[in-house]
SETI-434176 format. One record per residue (C-alpha): x, y, z. Coordinates in Angstrom, 2 decimals. Layout:
X/Y/Z
...
This chain:
-32.98/-20.09/0.68
-30.44/-21.64/3.06
-31.31/-21.03/6.66
-34.91/-20.13/5.86
-36.25/-22.83/8.18
-34.81/-21.01/11.20
-36.34/-17.73/10.10
-39.74/-19.32/9.45
-39.82/-20.91/12.89
-40.47/-17.52/14.47
-43.13/-16.55/11.93
-45.46/-19.56/11.67
-47.98/-21.12/13.96
-46.51/-24.60/13.95
-46.77/-27.93/15.72
-44.07/-29.33/17.95
-42.87/-31.69/15.24
-41.34/-28.96/13.07
-38.01/-28.63/14.91
-37.63/-32.36/15.32
-38.39/-33.23/11.72
-36.20/-30.48/10.26
-33.31/-31.71/12.42
-33.89/-35.31/11.27
-33.82/-34.24/7.64
-30.69/-32.15/8.22
-28.88/-35.14/9.74
-29.62/-37.05/6.52
-27.95/-34.28/4.51
-31.16/-32.76/3.13
-31.75/-29.06/2.52
-34.84/-28.17/4.54
-37.47/-25.57/3.64
-40.57/-24.55/5.58
-43.63/-23.54/3.53
-46.32/-21.36/5.13
-49.17/-19.13/3.99
-51.35/-16.25/5.12
-54.75/-15.30/3.70
-55.29/-11.55/3.27
-58.57/-9.76/2.78
-58.89/-7.14/0.05
-58.67/-4.32/2.59
-55.57/-5.84/4.21
-53.83/-6.22/0.86
-54.66/-2.65/-0.16
-53.33/-1.35/3.14
-50.11/-3.37/2.72
-49.67/-2.17/-0.87
-50.12/1.44/0.20
-47.55/1.16/3.01
-45.08/-0.72/0.81
-45.37/1.90/-1.93
-44.70/4.68/0.57
-41.63/2.80/1.83
-40.29/2.36/-1.71
-40.56/6.05/-2.55
-39.11/7.25/0.76
-35.99/9.36/0.37
-34.11/8.16/3.46
-33.81/4.65/4.95
-35.66/3.09/2.03
-34.42/-0.46/2.66
-35.19/-0.35/6.38
-38.70/1.00/5.75
-39.46/-1.69/3.18
-38.18/-4.41/5.52
-40.35/-3.06/8.37
-43.48/-3.26/6.20
-42.70/-6.85/5.24
-42.11/-7.80/8.87
-45.57/-6.52/9.81
-47.05/-8.65/7.04
-45.12/-11.84/7.85
-46.87/-12.61/11.12
-49.07/-15.49/12.24
-48.42/-17.54/9.09
-50.11/-20.90/8.75
-47.76/-23.87/8.39
-48.28/-25.77/5.14
-45.42/-28.29/4.97
-41.76/-29.02/5.56
-39.65/-30.15/2.60
-36.25/-31.81/2.41
-34.31/-31.69/-0.85
-31.19/-33.73/-1.55
-28.34/-31.57/-2.84
-26.14/-34.27/-4.36
-22.44/-33.70/-4.79
-20.85/-33.38/-8.22
-18.77/-36.22/-9.59
-15.23/-36.37/-8.28
-15.69/-34.06/-5.29
-14.40/-36.60/-2.76
-11.35/-37.46/-4.87
-10.64/-33.80/-5.56
-10.73/-32.86/-1.89
-8.37/-35.72/-1.07
-5.91/-34.55/-3.73
-6.03/-30.97/-2.48
-5.46/-32.09/1.11
-2.48/-34.21/0.06
-1.11/-31.15/-1.72
-0.97/-29.34/1.61
-3.94/-27.06/0.94
-6.14/-26.20/3.92
-9.82/-26.51/3.02
-12.66/-24.65/4.70
-16.35/-25.01/3.94
-18.51/-21.92/4.40
-22.20/-22.65/4.03
-25.62/-21.42/5.05
-26.88/-24.92/5.87
-27.96/-26.18/9.26
-25.31/-27.56/11.60
-26.37/-31.17/11.09
-26.53/-30.78/7.31
-23.09/-29.19/7.17
-21.50/-32.01/9.20
-23.20/-34.64/7.05
-22.00/-33.02/3.81
-18.47/-32.56/5.19
-18.25/-36.28/6.00
-19.84/-37.47/2.76
-17.52/-35.27/0.67
-14.42/-36.47/2.49
-13.59/-33.13/4.10
-13.89/-34.87/7.48
-12.50/-38.38/7.83
-14.88/-40.90/9.33
-12.62/-41.41/12.34
-11.49/-37.80/12.63
-12.08/-35.94/15.88
-14.68/-33.22/15.21
-15.02/-30.34/17.65
-18.40/-28.59/17.53
-18.01/-25.04/18.77
-20.81/-24.23/21.21
-23.29/-21.42/20.79
-21.93/-18.31/22.50
-23.95/-15.23/23.43
-21.41/-13.08/25.25
-17.70/-12.49/25.74
-17.29/-14.87/28.67
-18.85/-17.78/26.80
-16.68/-17.03/23.76
-13.57/-17.03/25.93
-14.49/-20.37/27.49
-15.13/-22.03/24.11
-11.89/-20.70/22.67
-9.98/-22.11/25.66
-11.65/-25.48/25.11
-10.56/-25.42/21.47
-7.02/-24.39/22.43
-6.61/-27.52/24.56
-7.30/-29.80/21.56
-4.94/-30.68/18.73
-5.52/-32.21/15.30
-9.25/-31.61/15.31
-11.73/-30.57/12.67
-13.83/-27.58/13.68
-17.51/-26.89/13.14
-18.73/-23.42/14.11
-21.86/-21.44/13.44
-21.87/-17.99/11.93
-23.45/-16.44/15.04
-20.76/-17.89/17.34
-18.00/-16.83/14.99
-19.37/-13.30/14.87
-19.36/-13.03/18.64
-15.79/-14.37/18.88
-14.51/-12.00/16.19
-15.93/-9.02/18.05
-13.69/-9.66/21.08
-10.91/-12.11/20.10
-10.18/-11.60/16.41
-6.47/-12.49/16.38
-6.96/-15.46/18.74
-9.71/-16.83/16.51
-7.48/-16.59/13.43
-4.66/-18.43/15.23
-6.80/-21.24/16.66
-8.99/-21.81/13.63
-6.03/-21.97/11.23
-4.47/-24.68/13.42
-7.44/-27.02/12.78
-7.17/-29.73/10.14
-10.41/-28.62/8.49
-13.07/-26.01/9.23
-16.79/-25.92/8.54
-18.63/-22.69/9.22
-22.39/-23.15/8.92
-25.27/-20.66/8.98
-23.00/-18.12/7.27
-24.38/-15.08/5.52
-22.65/-13.83/2.34
-21.13/-10.95/4.31
-19.70/-13.37/6.88
-18.08/-15.46/4.16
-16.26/-12.40/2.87
-15.35/-11.43/6.44
-13.71/-14.82/7.03
-11.67/-14.47/3.85
-10.51/-11.01/4.89
-9.62/-12.41/8.34
-7.26/-14.93/6.75
-5.73/-12.30/4.50
-5.14/-10.02/7.49
-3.55/-12.44/9.96
-2.03/-15.03/7.60
-0.41/-12.68/5.10
2.18/-15.07/3.55
-0.65/-17.45/2.68
-2.83/-17.08/-0.37
-6.59/-17.56/-0.14
-8.64/-19.04/-2.97
-12.43/-18.85/-2.69
-14.62/-21.27/-4.67
-18.36/-20.79/-5.08
-21.22/-21.50/-7.46
-23.97/-19.11/-6.38
-24.79/-15.45/-6.09
-24.32/-15.61/-2.32
-20.64/-16.49/-2.91
-19.81/-13.40/-4.99
-18.60/-11.25/-2.07
-16.39/-14.09/-0.81
-14.92/-14.69/-4.27
-14.12/-11.02/-4.76
-12.48/-10.76/-1.32
-10.01/-13.63/-1.94
-6.63/-13.50/-3.62
-7.94/-15.84/-6.31
-11.66/-16.23/-6.96
-12.89/-19.40/-8.67
-16.48/-19.50/-9.91
-18.33/-22.66/-10.88
-21.01/-22.50/-13.58
-23.80/-24.41/-11.89
-27.57/-24.63/-11.88
-27.76/-21.65/-9.53
-26.61/-19.33/-12.32
-23.44/-17.64/-13.52
-23.13/-14.86/-10.93
-20.14/-16.51/-9.24
-18.53/-17.40/-12.56
-18.77/-13.85/-13.88
-17.39/-12.31/-10.68
-14.43/-14.72/-10.37
-10.89/-14.63/-11.68
-11.23/-18.18/-13.03
-14.33/-19.97/-14.24
-14.82/-23.76/-14.28
-17.75/-26.06/-14.95
-17.01/-28.79/-12.39
-15.50/-28.68/-8.93
-13.13/-31.49/-9.89
-11.47/-29.11/-12.38
-10.01/-27.23/-9.40
-7.32/-29.91/-9.06
-6.04/-29.38/-12.58
-6.35/-25.62/-12.23
-4.22/-25.49/-9.09
-1.96/-28.57/-9.14
-1.10/-28.39/-12.85
-1.64/-24.90/-14.24
-0.93/-23.19/-10.92
2.30/-25.14/-10.54
3.40/-24.44/-14.11
2.63/-20.74/-13.75
4.65/-20.41/-10.55
7.67/-22.35/-11.80
7.72/-20.56/-15.15
7.40/-17.15/-13.53
10.35/-17.97/-11.26
12.54/-19.07/-14.18
11.61/-16.06/-16.27
12.29/-13.64/-13.41
15.69/-15.16/-12.71
16.77/-15.05/-16.33
15.66/-11.48/-16.83
17.73/-10.62/-13.77
20.69/-12.69/-15.02
20.54/-11.10/-18.45
20.89/-7.63/-16.95
23.46/-8.47/-14.27
25.93/-10.22/-16.54
26.26/-7.30/-18.95
26.43/-4.87/-16.02
29.29/-6.89/-14.54
31.14/-6.76/-17.84
30.70/-2.99/-18.08
31.94/-2.55/-14.49
35.07/-4.63/-15.14
35.72/-2.80/-18.40
35.52/0.56/-16.64
37.85/-0.56/-13.86
40.45/-1.90/-16.28
40.49/1.36/-18.26
40.78/3.58/-15.19
37.07/4.32/-14.86
36.86/5.99/-18.24
33.33/7.01/-19.16
33.30/4.78/-22.24
30.52/2.32/-22.98
31.61/-1.23/-23.74
28.86/-1.70/-26.31
27.29/0.97/-28.42
23.57/1.72/-28.31
22.51/-0.59/-31.16
24.25/-3.61/-29.66
22.72/-2.95/-26.24
19.23/-2.71/-27.72
19.74/-5.79/-29.88
21.09/-7.78/-26.92
17.93/-7.33/-24.87
15.49/-7.65/-27.78
16.57/-9.42/-30.96
19.28/-11.78/-29.65
18.04/-13.00/-26.25
14.40/-12.04/-25.84
12.78/-15.01/-27.61
14.84/-17.77/-25.90
14.35/-16.24/-22.46
10.63/-15.72/-22.88
10.23/-19.21/-24.37
10.76/-20.47/-20.81
7.05/-19.87/-20.27
6.52/-23.09/-22.27
8.71/-25.17/-19.96
7.33/-27.79/-17.57
9.28/-29.85/-15.07
6.70/-32.68/-14.87
3.83/-33.83/-17.03
0.24/-32.98/-16.09
-0.65/-36.56/-15.16
2.42/-36.79/-12.91
1.47/-33.56/-11.11
-2.01/-34.99/-10.45
-0.65/-38.39/-9.42
1.79/-36.86/-6.93
0.01/-33.85/-5.40
2.77/-33.64/-2.79
4.84/-31.85/-5.44
2.57/-28.85/-5.02
3.30/-28.79/-1.29
6.92/-27.86/-1.99
5.85/-24.64/-3.71
4.76/-23.26/-0.34
8.41/-23.35/0.79
9.27/-20.76/-1.85
12.52/-22.45/-2.87
12.08/-21.74/-6.58
12.38/-17.99/-6.05
13.92/-16.95/-2.76
16.76/-14.86/-1.36
19.02/-17.90/-1.71
18.25/-18.36/-5.42
18.67/-14.62/-5.93
22.18/-14.74/-4.43
23.05/-17.81/-6.52
22.04/-16.09/-9.75
23.95/-12.97/-8.74
27.10/-15.06/-8.21
26.54/-16.84/-11.53
26.16/-13.51/-13.31
29.31/-12.08/-11.71
31.31/-15.22/-12.52
30.23/-15.40/-16.15
30.56/-11.66/-16.70
34.09/-11.72/-15.27
35.12/-14.76/-17.33
33.84/-13.24/-20.57
35.31/-9.80/-19.98
38.73/-10.86/-18.70
38.90/-13.59/-21.33
38.23/-11.10/-24.12
40.82/-8.68/-22.73
43.45/-11.40/-22.53
42.77/-12.91/-25.95
42.10/-9.88/-28.09
44.64/-8.77/-30.68
45.82/-5.24/-31.34
42.46/-3.71/-32.24
39.85/-2.69/-29.64
37.03/-3.78/-31.94
38.15/-7.36/-31.38
37.34/-7.01/-27.67
33.78/-6.08/-28.58
33.48/-8.92/-31.10
34.84/-11.63/-28.80
33.07/-10.56/-25.62
29.70/-9.84/-27.23
29.65/-13.12/-29.16
30.61/-15.08/-26.04
27.93/-13.19/-24.10
25.18/-14.15/-26.58
26.25/-17.80/-26.71
26.49/-17.98/-22.91
22.98/-16.62/-22.48
21.53/-19.07/-25.03
23.36/-22.00/-23.44
22.13/-21.03/-19.98
18.56/-21.03/-21.27
19.10/-24.49/-22.76
20.55/-25.77/-19.48
17.52/-24.55/-17.54
14.87/-26.13/-19.74
13.34/-29.34/-18.40
11.10/-30.30/-21.33
11.85/-29.03/-24.80
9.04/-27.48/-26.80
9.16/-26.73/-30.50
8.82/-23.01/-29.75
12.00/-23.17/-27.65
13.96/-24.76/-30.49
12.68/-22.17/-32.94
13.59/-19.34/-30.55
17.13/-20.66/-30.01
17.82/-21.28/-33.70
16.30/-17.97/-34.77
18.42/-16.02/-32.28
21.63/-17.79/-33.31
21.00/-17.28/-37.03
20.05/-13.65/-36.47
23.26/-12.97/-34.57
25.44/-14.76/-37.13
23.83/-12.63/-39.85
24.54/-9.52/-37.75
28.26/-10.34/-37.67
28.37/-9.82/-41.43
25.82/-7.03/-41.75
26.91/-4.74/-38.91
30.41/-4.07/-40.20
30.50/-0.87/-38.13
30.69/-2.93/-34.94
32.34/-6.14/-36.17
35.41/-6.73/-38.33
34.02/-9.02/-41.04
37.42/-10.49/-41.89
38.25/-11.18/-38.25
34.91/-12.80/-37.28
35.29/-15.27/-40.17
38.75/-16.38/-39.06
39.41/-19.58/-37.05
41.13/-17.49/-34.37
37.93/-15.69/-33.53
35.99/-18.95/-33.40
38.29/-20.81/-30.98
38.61/-17.78/-28.70
34.83/-17.41/-28.44
34.33/-21.15/-27.89
37.05/-21.21/-25.23
35.58/-18.32/-23.26
32.05/-19.71/-23.57
33.19/-23.13/-22.37
34.92/-21.69/-19.31
31.83/-19.65/-18.42
29.27/-22.47/-18.82
31.01/-25.83/-18.33
31.58/-25.55/-14.54
27.91/-24.68/-14.04
26.83/-27.66/-16.14
29.09/-30.00/-14.14
27.74/-28.65/-10.85
24.16/-29.07/-12.06
24.85/-32.62/-13.25
26.37/-33.64/-9.93
23.51/-32.09/-7.98
20.91/-33.88/-10.08
22.86/-37.12/-9.67
23.45/-37.11/-5.91
20.70/-34.78/-4.61
17.90/-34.74/-7.16
14.81/-32.60/-6.55
11.44/-34.24/-6.02
10.18/-33.64/-9.56
13.26/-35.41/-10.93
12.59/-38.43/-8.72
9.00/-38.90/-9.88
10.03/-38.46/-13.51
């Protein structure tokens, strides 16, 4: 197991070369393991088996009793050998880490390896640049030493940090918030000699003091399960160590390099699509609420609904649901472009796709379009009130479908089907629902030009504004396209 060489040092009768050779192997990036043995007589083994059985059947403190029996056995071991195993990196790890760093993602490495091994792996994987300033946090045993080391780290800028689990534990006991602030300011962090519990503790530290940020934990072994479960998003890699991490994670991958596509492509698409869908669901409700408010004000706050129950239900389900929800198929850039320009992902951290500003913009759009449709229908309707319902509701449906079409970046066949199906369904409703629509009136040219006029006034200014903005101040994804 990782870190076993340090444990074995206190248990074996060894020569002076053990520490030196294990450090030499660690500097070469090898995983070191000390092998030792102890010969037991029959009486000694029987005595150990008796004590171990009593510890296993004890009612209280079973784990502590079993550990105490094993400690008494693991004494005065005879050194057999020291091994060094190369733990080669998967293909594409260096490139993947570079892409993630260019995307503005802070990367930490939590490992149980020796200090020298951890530094060697961090440099070989590209987590540390060859010329980057690396600050090795000293071993601290008390509060004063922890304070001095933290002050030394505070005086440095743009450094990569290497810290041991024991030193981090001591610092967290006395200076938890200061540690979170200083460590997060480093360009990269390597925490070596970490136990599984410490890995989870570090994740919880980030979640506590860096709340706007989101933490993703990636691991491939059983000792990473607690860390994966503590993060906002857990990513498990199916590796030779087993599937414990994969089964405990939110996402499962087979290669570390797949993290780039998972985050930079699918993560980006998911965020952008969720923002568009949220805004349109809000717009769909606000625009009809605005129309109802104006209608009530015009008719002296009479408690009369603009649209009857069937039309209200059909508006939010049959007529507009499929086009709005088809936005989940939209994508602003292709997958290869998102991987070629990882800086596009960095803009997501600014939250501009769904913010208070965008919320206010969509509120204003909803109020404007609702007012145009309602006042336009009231000005252009004839003598019958049913014409107000026909004109305004038809203009409302067309406006919503046009707004969806204006928002789409890349058309998908499902979007076309959703738009056409909704239009055909509504046109059929004009003839079928004669209780709500005057069949003779909706087939007249007068009805058609009134609806087209209102729809044009509600949508054309927004299209012109969007065109000018894309022309003179295009977003980043439009530039790379």
